[in-house]
N, CA, C and O atoms as a Tripos MOL2 file, in Angstrom:
@<TRIPOS>MOLECULE
protein
  296   295    74     0     0
PROTEIN
NO_CHARGES

@<TRIPOS>ATOM
      1 N          10.3530  -13.7200   -9.4110 N.3       1 MET1
      2 CA         10.6410  -12.7010  -10.5800 C.3       1 MET1
      3 C          10.9920  -13.9010  -11.6180 C.2       1 MET1
      4 O          11.2510  -15.0180  -11.1720 O.2       1 MET1
      5 N          10.9950  -13.6580  -12.9290 N.am      2 ALA2
      6 CA         11.6480  -14.3200  -14.0480 C.3       2 ALA2
      7 C          12.5650  -13.2880  -14.4330 C.2       2 ALA2
      8 O          12.4190  -12.1240  -14.0610 O.2       2 ALA2
      9 N          13.7870  -13.7880  -15.3840 N.am      3 ILE3
     10 CA         14.7740  -12.9910  -15.8600 C.3       3 ILE3
     11 C          14.3380  -13.3140  -17.2060 C.2       3 ILE3
     12 O          14.0010  -14.4220  -17.6240 O.2       3 ILE3
     13 N          14.3870  -12.2250  -17.8260 N.am      4 SER4
     14 CA         13.8910  -11.9560  -19.0810 C.3       4 SER4
     15 C          15.2170  -12.2340  -20.2030 C.2       4 SER4
     16 O          16.3420  -12.1000  -19.7200 O.2       4 SER4
     17 N          15.1360  -12.5340  -21.3630 N.am      5 GLN5
     18 CA         16.5120  -12.3790  -22.5750 C.3       5 GLN5
     19 C          17.2270  -10.9260  -22.3170 C.2       5 GLN5
     20 O          18.4560  -10.9480  -22.2480 O.2       5 GLN5
     21 N          16.8410  -10.1940  -22.2320 N.am      6 SER6
     22 CA         17.3830   -8.6270  -21.9240 C.3       6 SER6
     23 C          18.4640   -8.5460  -20.6060 C.2       6 SER6
     24 O          19.3510   -7.7170  -20.4020 O.2       6 SER6
     25 N          18.0710   -9.6680  -19.8290 N.am      7 GLY7
     26 CA         18.7780   -9.6590  -18.3420 C.3       7 GLY7
     27 C          17.9100   -8.9150  -17.4480 C.2       7 GLY7
     28 O          18.3440   -8.9680  -16.2980 O.2       7 GLY7
     29 N          16.8040   -8.2160  -17.5630 N.am      8 GLY8
     30 CA         16.4550   -7.3570  -16.7320 C.3       8 GLY8
     31 C          15.1910   -8.4550  -15.8580 C.2       8 GLY8
     32 O          14.6360   -9.4460  -16.3330 O.2       8 GLY8
     33 N          15.0370   -7.9190  -14.6230 N.am      9 ALA9
     34 CA         13.9840   -9.0110  -13.8720 C.3       9 ALA9
     35 C          12.5950   -8.4030  -13.8150 C.2       9 ALA9
     36 O          12.2950   -7.3280  -13.2950 O.2       9 ALA9
     37 N          11.5890   -9.4850  -14.5930 N.am     10 GLN10
     38 CA         10.1740   -9.2270  -14.7390 C.3      10 GLN10
     39 C           9.2080   -9.8220  -13.6640 C.2      10 GLN10
     40 O           9.6130  -10.8150  -13.0590 O.2      10 GLN10
     41 N           8.0860   -9.3660  -13.3880 N.am     11 PRO11
     42 CA          7.2610   -9.8940  -12.3970 C.3      11 PRO11
     43 C           6.4490  -11.3150  -12.9550 C.2      11 PRO11
     44 O           5.9050  -11.3920  -14.0570 O.2      11 PRO11
     45 N           6.4820  -12.0420  -12.2800 N.am     12 LYS12
     46 CA          5.3320  -13.2930  -12.7720 C.3      12 LYS12
     47 C           3.6470  -12.7190  -13.2390 C.2      12 LYS12
     48 O           2.9180  -12.0450  -12.5110 O.2      12 LYS12
     49 N           3.4120  -13.0670  -14.2350 N.am     13 ALA13
     50 CA          1.9480  -13.1000  -13.7940 C.3      13 ALA13
     51 C           1.1120  -13.9830  -12.8760 C.2      13 ALA13
     52 O          -0.0880  -13.7120  -12.9140 O.2      13 ALA13
     53 N           1.3550  -14.6730  -12.3090 N.am     14 GLU14
     54 CA          0.6480  -15.5260  -11.3940 C.3      14 GLU14
     55 C           0.5420  -14.4290   -9.7980 C.2      14 GLU14
     56 O          -0.3150  -14.3850   -8.9160 O.2      14 GLU14
     57 N           1.7720  -13.7040   -9.9880 N.am     15 ASP15
     58 CA          2.2410  -12.8560   -8.6850 C.3      15 ASP15
     59 C           1.1790  -11.7970   -8.3250 C.2      15 ASP15
     60 O           1.1340  -10.7280   -8.9320 O.2      15 ASP15
     61 N           0.2740  -12.1270   -7.2670 N.am     16 PRO16
     62 CA         -0.8230  -10.8740   -7.2500 C.3      16 PRO16
     63 C          -0.2780   -9.4580   -6.8990 C.2      16 PRO16
     64 O          -0.8590   -8.4120   -7.1880 O.2      16 PRO16
     65 N           0.6890   -9.5350   -6.3620 N.am     17 ALA17
     66 CA          1.4280   -8.1430   -5.8130 C.3      17 ALA17
     67 C           1.9620   -7.0830   -7.1120 C.2      17 ALA17
     68 O           1.9540   -5.8600   -7.2530 O.2      17 ALA17
     69 N           2.4550   -8.3290   -8.0280 N.am     18 ALA18
     70 CA          2.6510   -7.7320   -9.2480 C.3      18 ALA18
     71 C           1.9860   -6.9850  -10.2360 C.2      18 ALA18
     72 O           2.5510   -6.1880  -10.9840 O.2      18 ALA18
     73 N           0.5810   -7.2870  -10.2390 N.am     19 THR19
     74 CA         -0.9460   -6.9100  -10.7530 C.3      19 THR19
     75 C          -1.2890   -5.8240  -10.2270 C.2      19 THR19
     76 O          -1.5120   -4.7990  -10.8710 O.2      19 THR19
     77 N          -1.3670   -5.9330   -8.9920 N.am     20 LEU20
     78 CA         -2.0480   -4.6260   -8.1100 C.3      20 LEU20
     79 C          -1.3560   -3.3160   -7.8480 C.2      20 LEU20
     80 O          -0.2630   -3.2630   -7.2840 O.2      20 LEU20
     81 N          -1.9810   -2.3170   -8.2460 N.am     21 PRO21
     82 CA         -1.5670   -1.2710   -8.2530 C.3      21 PRO21
     83 C          -1.3000   -0.8100   -6.6450 C.2      21 PRO21
     84 O          -2.0830   -1.1710   -5.7660 O.2      21 PRO21
     85 N          -0.0460    0.0720   -6.3350 N.am     22 GLY22
     86 CA         -0.0770    0.6620   -4.7720 C.3      22 GLY22
     87 C          -1.2410    1.5610   -4.7160 C.2      22 GLY22
     88 O          -2.0360    1.8520   -5.6090 O.2      22 GLY22
     89 N          -1.1950    1.8570   -3.7630 N.am     23 PRO23
     90 CA         -1.9420    2.8060   -3.4980 C.3      23 PRO23
     91 C          -1.5070    4.4120   -3.8240 C.2      23 PRO23
     92 O          -0.3570    4.8140   -3.6450 O.2      23 PRO23
     93 N          -2.4800    5.1660   -4.2720 N.am     24 ARG24
     94 CA         -2.0910    6.6880   -4.8330 C.3      24 ARG24
     95 C          -2.8470    7.7050   -4.0710 C.2      24 ARG24
     96 O          -3.9350    7.4100   -3.5750 O.2      24 ARG24
     97 N          -2.2360    9.1150   -3.9230 N.am     25 CYS25
     98 CA         -2.6540    9.9360   -3.0820 C.3      25 CYS25
     99 C          -3.7920   10.5270   -3.6920 C.2      25 CYS25
    100 O          -3.7530   10.8130   -4.8890 O.2      25 CYS25
    101 N          -4.8400   10.7500   -2.9760 N.am     26 PRO26
    102 CA         -5.8870   11.5800   -3.6650 C.3      26 PRO26
    103 C          -5.8490   13.1250   -3.7970 C.2      26 PRO26
    104 O          -6.7750   13.6930   -4.3750 O.2      26 PRO26
    105 N          -5.0770   13.6450   -3.4130 N.am     27 LYS27
    106 CA         -4.7190   14.8130   -3.1940 C.3      27 LYS27
    107 C          -3.9930   15.3120   -4.8510 C.2      27 LYS27
    108 O          -4.4710   16.0090   -5.7460 O.2      27 LYS27
    109 N          -2.9950   14.7760   -4.7640 N.am     28 CYS28
    110 CA         -1.8220   14.7970   -5.9990 C.3      28 CYS28
    111 C          -1.7860   13.8850   -6.8300 C.2      28 CYS28
    112 O          -1.1470   14.2250   -7.8250 O.2      28 CYS28
    113 N          -2.2850   12.6160   -6.8900 N.am     29 GLY29
    114 CA         -2.0700   11.5910   -7.8000 C.3      29 GLY29
    115 C          -0.7340   10.9260   -7.7160 C.2      29 GLY29
    116 O          -0.6670   10.0490   -8.5770 O.2      29 GLY29
    117 N           0.1910   11.0020   -7.1070 N.am     30 TRP30
    118 CA          1.6290   10.5540   -7.0710 C.3      30 TRP30
    119 C           1.3640    9.1860   -5.8720 C.2      30 TRP30
    120 O           0.7800    9.1190   -4.7910 O.2      30 TRP30
    121 N           2.3100    7.9730   -6.9200 N.am     31 SER31
    122 CA          2.1370    7.1370   -5.9640 C.3      31 SER31
    123 C           3.1390    6.3550   -4.8510 C.2      31 SER31
    124 O           3.2350    5.1870   -4.4730 O.2      31 SER31
    125 N           4.0500    8.0060   -4.4240 N.am     32 ASP32
    126 CA          5.1090    7.8610   -3.5680 C.3      32 ASP32
    127 C           4.5710    7.7630   -2.2850 C.2      32 ASP32
    128 O           4.8160    8.7980   -1.6640 O.2      32 ASP32
    129 N           3.9350    6.9440   -1.6220 N.am     33 VAL33
    130 CA          3.0100    7.1490   -0.4680 C.3      33 VAL33
    131 C           3.5980    5.7790    0.7860 C.2      33 VAL33
    132 O           3.8400    4.6160    0.4650 O.2      33 VAL33
    133 N           3.6820    6.2160    1.8470 N.am     34 ARG34
    134 CA          3.9280    5.4510    2.6950 C.3      34 ARG34
    135 C           2.9270    4.8340    3.8940 C.2      34 ARG34
    136 O           2.1630    5.6880    4.3440 O.2      34 ARG34
    137 N           2.8150    3.6730    4.4120 N.am     35 MET35
    138 CA          1.9000    3.8870    5.3130 C.3      35 MET35
    139 C           2.2670    4.9430    6.8110 C.2      35 MET35
    140 O           3.3830    5.3930    7.0700 O.2      35 MET35
    141 N           1.2190    5.1220    7.5010 N.am     36 SER36
    142 CA          1.4170    6.2820    8.3980 C.3      36 SER36
    143 C           1.1140    5.4150    9.8590 C.2      36 SER36
    144 O           0.7910    4.2270    9.8760 O.2      36 SER36
    145 N           1.2710    6.1860   10.9460 N.am     37 ARG37
    146 CA          0.8990    5.7690   12.1250 C.3      37 ARG37
    147 C          -0.4360    6.2950   12.2380 C.2      37 ARG37
    148 O          -0.8060    7.2270   11.5240 O.2      37 ARG37
    149 N          -1.6030    5.4420   13.5810 N.am     38 SER38
    150 CA         -2.7130    5.8050   13.9930 C.3      38 SER38
    151 C          -2.2570    6.8290   14.5860 C.2      38 SER38
    152 O          -1.0810    6.9970   14.9100 O.2      38 SER38
    153 N          -3.4580    7.8170   14.8220 N.am     39 LYS39
    154 CA         -3.4870    8.8370   15.7550 C.3      39 LYS39
    155 C          -4.1030    8.5430   17.1860 C.2      39 LYS39
    156 O          -4.8930    9.2990   17.7530 O.2      39 LYS39
    157 N          -3.7020    7.5180   17.6180 N.am     40 GLY40
    158 CA         -4.5890    6.9250   18.6140 C.3      40 GLY40
    159 C          -4.9190    5.6650   18.8970 C.2      40 GLY40
    160 O          -4.7520    4.8580   17.9820 O.2      40 GLY40
    161 N          -5.3750    5.2390   19.9940 N.am     41 ALA41
    162 CA         -6.0340    3.8250   20.4830 C.3      41 ALA41
    163 C          -7.3790    3.5020   19.7270 C.2      41 ALA41
    164 O          -7.7680    2.4040   19.3280 O.2      41 ALA41
    165 N          -8.0330    4.8090   19.6240 N.am     42 LEU42
    166 CA         -9.3530    4.4790   19.3890 C.3      42 LEU42
    167 C          -9.5930    4.3810   17.7560 C.2      42 LEU42
    168 O         -10.4300    3.7150   17.1480 O.2      42 LEU42
    169 N          -8.2840    5.5270   17.1130 N.am     43 ASP43
    170 CA         -8.2550    5.6060   15.5050 C.3      43 ASP43
    171 C          -7.8350    4.1150   15.0260 C.2      43 ASP43
    172 O          -8.2140    3.6060   13.9710 O.2      43 ASP43
    173 N          -6.8740    3.4190   16.1120 N.am     44 ALA44
    174 CA         -6.3350    1.8800   15.6260 C.3      44 ALA44
    175 C          -7.2070    1.0050   15.5170 C.2      44 ALA44
    176 O          -7.4420    0.2800   14.5510 O.2      44 ALA44
    177 N          -7.8030    1.0660   16.7070 N.am     45 ALA45
    178 CA         -9.3400    0.2510   16.6830 C.3      45 ALA45
    179 C         -10.1410    0.0760   15.8560 C.2      45 ALA45
    180 O         -10.5600   -1.0160   15.4750 O.2      45 ALA45
    181 N         -10.5860    1.5990   15.3120 N.am     46 LEU46
    182 CA        -11.7140    1.6820   14.4800 C.3      46 LEU46
    183 C         -11.0400    1.1700   12.9570 C.2      46 LEU46
    184 O         -11.6740    0.4970   12.1450 O.2      46 LEU46
    185 N          -9.8120    1.5770   12.7860 N.am     47 LEU47
    186 CA         -9.1740    1.0820   11.2280 C.3      47 LEU47
    187 C          -9.2630   -0.2870   11.3930 C.2      47 LEU47
    188 O          -9.9280   -0.9700   10.6140 O.2      47 LEU47
    189 N          -8.4920   -0.8860   12.5920 N.am     48 GLY48
    190 CA         -8.2360   -2.4240   12.5330 C.3      48 GLY48
    191 C          -9.4520   -3.3030   12.2580 C.2      48 GLY48
    192 O          -9.4070   -4.4470   11.8070 O.2      48 GLY48
    193 N         -10.5770   -2.5960   12.6000 N.am     49 ALA49
    194 CA        -11.8110   -3.5620   12.8980 C.3      49 ALA49
    195 C         -12.3480   -3.3870   11.2690 C.2      49 ALA49
    196 O         -12.8490   -4.4050   10.7920 O.2      49 ALA49
    197 N         -12.2820   -2.2100   10.4090 N.am     50 LEU50
    198 CA        -12.4660   -2.0950    9.1920 C.3      50 LEU50
    199 C         -11.4910   -2.2920    7.9850 C.2      50 LEU50
    200 O         -11.7610   -2.0120    6.8170 O.2      50 LEU50
    201 N         -10.1720   -2.8800    8.5040 N.am     51 SER51
    202 CA         -9.1530   -3.4800    7.9180 C.3      51 SER51
    203 C          -8.8890   -2.1810    6.7820 C.2      51 SER51
    204 O          -8.9200   -2.3100    5.5580 O.2      51 SER51
    205 N          -8.5910   -0.7490    7.6340 N.am     52 MET52
    206 CA         -8.0510    0.0650    6.8270 C.3      52 MET52
    207 C          -6.9890    0.4160    7.3470 C.2      52 MET52
    208 O          -6.6950    0.0190    8.4750 O.2      52 MET52
    209 N          -6.1790    1.2430    6.6310 N.am     53 ALA53
    210 CA         -4.4120    1.1250    7.1050 C.3      53 ALA53
    211 C          -4.5870    3.0450    6.7040 C.2      53 ALA53
    212 O          -5.1680    3.3670    5.6680 O.2      53 ALA53
    213 N          -3.9680    4.2190    7.7360 N.am     54 PRO54
    214 CA         -3.3330    5.2570    7.2400 C.3      54 PRO54
    215 C          -2.1720    5.4690    6.3420 C.2      54 PRO54
    216 O          -1.1430    4.7990    6.4340 O.2      54 PRO54
    217 N          -2.3180    6.2210    5.6490 N.am     55 PHE55
    218 CA         -1.0620    6.2230    4.4040 C.3      55 PHE55
    219 C          -0.6310    8.1410    4.4750 C.2      55 PHE55
    220 O          -1.2580    9.1380    4.8340 O.2      55 PHE55
    221 N           0.5430    7.9290    4.0060 N.am     56 ARG56
    222 CA          1.0130    9.5730    3.7450 C.3      56 ARG56
    223 C           1.6600    9.6210    2.8340 C.2      56 ARG56
    224 O           2.5470    8.7820    2.6750 O.2      56 ARG56
    225 N           1.4120   10.7200    1.8340 N.am     57 CYS57
    226 CA          2.0850   10.9370    0.6250 C.3      57 CYS57
    227 C           3.3350   12.1280    1.0090 C.2      57 CYS57
    228 O           3.3280   13.1760    1.6560 O.2      57 CYS57
    229 N           4.5270   11.2600    0.1420 N.am     58 ARG58
    230 CA          5.9630   11.6990    0.2660 C.3      58 ARG58
    231 C           5.6990   12.8630   -0.2260 C.2      58 ARG58
    232 O           6.0720   13.8580    0.3960 O.2      58 ARG58
    233 N           4.9540   13.0010   -1.5280 N.am     59 THR59
    234 CA          5.5530   14.4120   -2.1510 C.3      59 THR59
    235 C           4.5680   15.3300   -1.7350 C.2      59 THR59
    236 O           4.8700   16.4340   -2.1860 O.2      59 THR59
    237 N           3.3600   15.3810   -0.9750 N.am     60 CYS60
    238 CA          2.4100   16.5380   -0.6830 C.3      60 CYS60
    239 C           2.0910   16.6500    0.8080 C.2      60 CYS60
    240 O           1.6850   17.6860    1.3360 O.2      60 CYS60
    241 N           2.3720   15.1570    1.6240 N.am     61 SER61
    242 CA          2.1980   15.1780    3.0960 C.3      61 SER61
    243 C           0.4650   14.9250    3.2650 C.2      61 SER61
    244 O          -0.1180   15.0550    4.3410 O.2      61 SER61
    245 N          -0.0880   14.6050    2.1940 N.am     62 HIS62
    246 CA         -1.4570   14.2160    2.6870 C.3      62 HIS62
    247 C          -1.4260   13.2770    3.2670 C.2      62 HIS62
    248 O          -0.6230   12.3610    3.0880 O.2      62 HIS62
    249 N          -2.4090   13.3280    4.1850 N.am     63 ARG63
    250 CA         -2.9860   11.7140    5.1290 C.3      63 ARG63
    251 C          -3.7800   11.4160    4.5500 C.2      63 ARG63
    252 O          -4.3650   12.3360    3.9790 O.2      63 ARG63
    253 N          -4.3500    9.8790    4.3000 N.am     64 PHE64
    254 CA         -5.2820    9.3190    3.7000 C.3      64 PHE64
    255 C          -5.5770    7.8820    4.3000 C.2      64 PHE64
    256 O          -4.8810    7.2510    5.0940 O.2      64 PHE64
    257 N          -6.6050    7.5770    3.8060 N.am     65 TYR65
    258 CA         -6.8450    5.8790    4.3870 C.3      65 TYR65
    259 C          -7.4050    5.0450    3.3390 C.2      65 TYR65
    260 O          -8.4730    5.2500    2.7620 O.2      65 TYR65
    261 N          -6.6600    4.1630    3.1560 N.am     66 ARG66
    262 CA         -7.2490    2.8390    2.2090 C.3      66 ARG66
    263 C          -7.4000    1.6590    2.7980 C.2      66 ARG66
    264 O          -6.8250    1.2470    3.8050 O.2      66 ARG66
    265 N          -8.1790    1.1390    2.1500 N.am     67 PHE67
    266 CA         -8.3630   -0.6070    2.8400 C.3      67 PHE67
    267 C          -6.6800   -1.1590    2.4440 C.2      67 PHE67
    268 O          -5.9610   -0.8410    1.4970 O.2      67 PHE67
    269 N          -6.4750   -1.9420    3.4020 N.am     68 HIS68
    270 CA         -5.4190   -2.8580    3.7090 C.3      68 HIS68
    271 C          -5.4480   -4.3560    4.0200 C.2      68 HIS68
    272 O          -5.6110   -4.8290    5.1440 O.2      68 HIS68
    273 N          -5.2640   -5.0610    2.8580 N.am     69 ARG69
    274 CA         -4.9690   -6.5690    3.5800 C.3      69 ARG69
    275 C          -3.9690   -6.7800    4.7160 C.2      69 ARG69
    276 O          -2.9010   -6.1800    4.8390 O.2      69 ARG69
    277 N          -4.3840   -7.5650    5.3960 N.am     70 ARG70
    278 CA         -3.3030   -7.8060    6.4260 C.3      70 ARG70
    279 C          -2.9480   -9.2730    6.5350 C.2      70 ARG70
    280 O          -3.7400  -10.1860    6.7650 O.2      70 ARG70
    281 N          -1.3070   -9.3920    6.2850 N.am     71 PRO71
    282 CA         -0.9880  -10.8950    5.6240 C.3      71 PRO71
    283 C          -1.4820  -11.8210    6.9970 C.2      71 PRO71
    284 O          -1.3610  -11.3920    8.1440 O.2      71 PRO71
    285 N          -2.0570  -13.1650    6.6620 N.am     72 VAL72
    286 CA         -2.1050  -14.3840    7.2690 C.3      72 VAL72
    287 C          -1.2970  -15.0380    8.0120 C.2      72 VAL72
    288 O          -0.3720  -15.6610    7.4900 O.2      72 VAL72
    289 N          -1.4850  -15.0290    9.3950 N.am     73 ALA73
    290 CA         -0.1460  -15.8290    9.9600 C.3      73 ALA73
    291 C          -0.3890  -17.1380    9.9730 C.2      73 ALA73
    292 O          -1.4400  -17.6380   10.3730 O.2      73 ALA73
    293 N           0.3670  -17.6150    9.6300 N.am     74 GLY74
    294 CA          0.2770  -19.3470    9.3180 C.3      74 GLY74
    295 C           1.4530  -20.0690   10.0910 C.2      74 GLY74
    296 O           1.5830  -21.2910   10.0150 O.2      74 GLY74
@<TRIPOS>BOND
     1     1     2 1
     2     2     3 1
     3     3     4 2
     4     3     5 am
     5     5     6 1
     6     6     7 1
     7     7     8 2
     8     7     9 am
     9     9    10 1
    10    10    11 1
    11    11    12 2
    12    11    13 am
    13    13    14 1
    14    14    15 1
    15    15    16 2
    16    15    17 am
    17    17    18 1
    18    18    19 1
    19    19    20 2
    20    19    21 am
    21    21    22 1
    22    22    23 1
    23    23    24 2
    24    23    25 am
    25    25    26 1
    26    26    27 1
    27    27    28 2
    28    27    29 am
    29    29    30 1
    30    30    31 1
    31    31    32 2
    32    31    33 am
    33    33    34 1
    34    34    35 1
    35    35    36 2
    36    35    37 am
    37    37    38 1
    38    38    39 1
    39    39    40 2
    40    39    41 am
    41    41    42 1
    42    42    43 1
    43    43    44 2
    44    43    45 am
    45    45    46 1
    46    46    47 1
    47    47    48 2
    48    47    49 am
    49    49    50 1
    50    50    51 1
    51    51    52 2
    52    51    53 am
    53    53    54 1
    54    54    55 1
    55    55    56 2
    56    55    57 am
    57    57    58 1
    58    58    59 1
    59    59    60 2
    60    59    61 am
    61    61    62 1
    62    62    63 1
    63    63    64 2
    64    63    65 am
    65    65    66 1
    66    66    67 1
    67    67    68 2
    68    67    69 am
    69    69    70 1
    70    70    71 1
    71    71    72 2
    72    71    73 am
    73    73    74 1
    74    74    75 1
    75    75    76 2
    76    75    77 am
    77    77    78 1
    78    78    79 1
    79    79    80 2
    80    79    81 am
    81    81    82 1
    82    82    83 1
    83    83    84 2
    84    83    85 am
    85    85    86 1
    86    86    87 1
    87    87    88 2
    88    87    89 am
    89    89    90 1
    90    90    91 1
    91    91    92 2
    92    91    93 am
    93    93    94 1
    94    94    95 1
    95    95    96 2
    96    95    97 am
    97    97    98 1
    98    98    99 1
    99    99   100 2
   100    99   101 am
   101   101   102 1
   102   102   103 1
   103   103   104 2
   104   103   105 am
   105   105   106 1
   106   106   107 1
   107   107   108 2
   108   107   109 am
   109   109   110 1
   110   110   111 1
   111   111   112 2
   112   111   113 am
   113   113   114 1
   114   114   115 1
   115   115   116 2
   116   115   117 am
   117   117   118 1
   118   118   119 1
   119   119   120 2
   120   119   121 am
   121   121   122 1
   122   122   123 1
   123   123   124 2
   124   123   125 am
   125   125   126 1
   126   126   127 1
   127   127   128 2
   128   127   129 am
   129   129   130 1
   130   130   131 1
   131   131   132 2
   132   131   133 am
   133   133   134 1
   134   134   135 1
   135   135   136 2
   136   135   137 am
   137   137   138 1
   138   138   139 1
   139   139   140 2
   140   139   141 am
   141   141   142 1
   142   142   143 1
   143   143   144 2
   144   143   145 am
   145   145   146 1
   146   146   147 1
   147   147   148 2
   148   147   149 am
   149   149   150 1
   150   150   151 1
   151   151   152 2
   152   151   153 am
   153   153   154 1
   154   154   155 1
   155   155   156 2
   156   155   157 am
   157   157   158 1
   158   158   159 1
   159   159   160 2
   160   159   161 am
   161   161   162 1
   162   162   163 1
   163   163   164 2
   164   163   165 am
   165   165   166 1
   166   166   167 1
   167   167   168 2
   168   167   169 am
   169   169   170 1
   170   170   171 1
   171   171   172 2
   172   171   173 am
   173   173   174 1
   174   174   175 1
   175   175   176 2
   176   175   177 am
   177   177   178 1
   178   178   179 1
   179   179   180 2
   180   179   181 am
   181   181   182 1
   182   182   183 1
   183   183   184 2
   184   183   185 am
   185   185   186 1
   186   186   187 1
   187   187   188 2
   188   187   189 am
   189   189   190 1
   190   190   191 1
   191   191   192 2
   192   191   193 am
   193   193   194 1
   194   194   195 1
   195   195   196 2
   196   195   197 am
   197   197   198 1
   198   198   199 1
   199   199   200 2
   200   199   201 am
   201   201   202 1
   202   202   203 1
   203   203   204 2
   204   203   205 am
   205   205   206 1
   206   206   207 1
   207   207   208 2
   208   207   209 am
   209   209   210 1
   210   210   211 1
   211   211   212 2
   212   211   213 am
   213   213   214 1
   214   214   215 1
   215   215   216 2
   216   215   217 am
   217   217   218 1
   218   218   219 1
   219   219   220 2
   220   219   221 am
   221   221   222 1
   222   222   223 1
   223   223   224 2
   224   223   225 am
   225   225   226 1
   226   226   227 1
   227   227   228 2
   228   227   229 am
   229   229   230 1
   230   230   231 1
   231   231   232 2
   232   231   233 am
   233   233   234 1
   234   234   235 1
   235   235   236 2
   236   235   237 am
   237   237   238 1
   238   238   239 1
   239   239   240 2
   240   239   241 am
   241   241   242 1
   242   242   243 1
   243   243   244 2
   244   243   245 am
   245   245   246 1
   246   246   247 1
   247   247   248 2
   248   247   249 am
   249   249   250 1
   250   250   251 1
   251   251   252 2
   252   251   253 am
   253   253   254 1
   254   254   255 1
   255   255   256 2
   256   255   257 am
   257   257   258 1
   258   258   259 1
   259   259   260 2
   260   259   261 am
   261   261   262 1
   262   262   263 1
   263   263   264 2
   264   263   265 am
   265   265   266 1
   266   266   267 1
   267   267   268 2
   268   267   269 am
   269   269   270 1
   270   270   271 1
   271   271   272 2
   272   271   273 am
   273   273   274 1
   274   274   275 1
   275   275   276 2
   276   275   277 am
   277   277   278 1
   278   278   279 1
   279   279   280 2
   280   279   281 am
   281   281   282 1
   282   282   283 1
   283   283   284 2
   284   283   285 am
   285   285   286 1
   286   286   287 1
   287   287   288 2
   288   287   289 am
   289   289   290 1
   290   290   291 1
   291   291   292 2
   292   291   293 am
   293   293   294 1
   294   294   295 1
   295   295   296 2
@<TRIPOS>SUBSTRUCTURE
     1 MET1         2 RESIDUE 1 A MET
     2 ALA2         6 RESIDUE 1 A ALA
     3 ILE3        10 RESIDUE 1 A ILE
     4 SER4        14 RESIDUE 1 A SER
     5 GLN5        18 RESIDUE 1 A GLN
     6 SER6        22 RESIDUE 1 A SER
     7 GLY7        26 RESIDUE 1 A GLY
     8 GLY8        30 RESIDUE 1 A GLY
     9 ALA9        34 RESIDUE 1 A ALA
    10 GLN10       38 RESIDUE 1 A GLN
    11 PRO11       42 RESIDUE 1 A PRO
    12 LYS12       46 RESIDUE 1 A LYS
    13 ALA13       50 RESIDUE 1 A ALA
    14 GLU14       54 RESIDUE 1 A GLU
    15 ASP15       58 RESIDUE 1 A ASP
    16 PRO16       62 RESIDUE 1 A PRO
    17 ALA17       66 RESIDUE 1 A ALA
    18 ALA18       70 RESIDUE 1 A ALA
    19 THR19       74 RESIDUE 1 A THR
    20 LEU20       78 RESIDUE 1 A LEU
    21 PRO21       82 RESIDUE 1 A PRO
    22 GLY22       86 RESIDUE 1 A GLY
    23 PRO23       90 RESIDUE 1 A PRO
    24 ARG24       94 RESIDUE 1 A ARG
    25 CYS25       98 RESIDUE 1 A CYS
    26 PRO26      102 RESIDUE 1 A PRO
    27 LYS27      106 RESIDUE 1 A LYS
    28 CYS28      110 RESIDUE 1 A CYS
    29 GLY29      114 RESIDUE 1 A GLY
    30 TRP30      118 RESIDUE 1 A TRP
    31 SER31      122 RESIDUE 1 A SER
    32 ASP32      126 RESIDUE 1 A ASP
    33 VAL33      130 RESIDUE 1 A VAL
    34 ARG34      134 RESIDUE 1 A ARG
    35 MET35      138 RESIDUE 1 A MET
    36 SER36      142 RESIDUE 1 A SER
    37 ARG37      146 RESIDUE 1 A ARG
    38 SER38      150 RESIDUE 1 A SER
    39 LYS39      154 RESIDUE 1 A LYS
    40 GLY40      158 RESIDUE 1 A GLY
    41 ALA41      162 RESIDUE 1 A ALA
    42 LEU42      166 RESIDUE 1 A LEU
    43 ASP43      170 RESIDUE 1 A ASP
    44 ALA44      174 RESIDUE 1 A ALA
    45 ALA45      178 RESIDUE 1 A ALA
    46 LEU46      182 RESIDUE 1 A LEU
    47 LEU47      186 RESIDUE 1 A LEU
    48 GLY48      190 RESIDUE 1 A GLY
    49 ALA49      194 RESIDUE 1 A ALA
    50 LEU50      198 RESIDUE 1 A LEU
    51 SER51      202 RESIDUE 1 A SER
    52 MET52      206 RESIDUE 1 A MET
    53 ALA53      210 RESIDUE 1 A ALA
    54 PRO54      214 RESIDUE 1 A PRO
    55 PHE55      218 RESIDUE 1 A PHE
    56 ARG56      222 RESIDUE 1 A ARG
    57 CYS57      226 RESIDUE 1 A CYS
    58 ARG58      230 RESIDUE 1 A ARG
    59 THR59      234 RESIDUE 1 A THR
    60 CYS60      238 RESIDUE 1 A CYS
    61 SER61      242 RESIDUE 1 A SER
    62 HIS62      246 RESIDUE 1 A HIS
    63 ARG63      250 RESIDUE 1 A ARG
    64 PHE64      254 RESIDUE 1 A PHE
    65 TYR65      258 RESIDUE 1 A TYR
    66 ARG66      262 RESIDUE 1 A ARG
    67 PHE67      266 RESIDUE 1 A PHE
    68 HIS68      270 RESIDUE 1 A HIS
    69 ARG69      274 RESIDUE 1 A ARG
    70 ARG70      278 RESIDUE 1 A ARG
    71 PRO71      282 RESIDUE 1 A PRO
    72 VAL72      286 RESIDUE 1 A VAL
    73 ALA73      290 RESIDUE 1 A ALA
    74 GLY74      294 RESIDUE 1 A GLY
């Protein structure tokens, strides 16, 4: 993060996480969502194979799936 002249922190343009929007709830449109747990081994295996992750909206409690890139171990 770079510090601006006004003293606030601003994200760098080359930081991909700063330019990508987070997931939004498809039901209510809020971005206050968190990753949710899988509903079993079969669900986890299928989601992992498809690179998808379950999310839950903290506002309306709607559960939905989005593509999710996992960090590469290195």
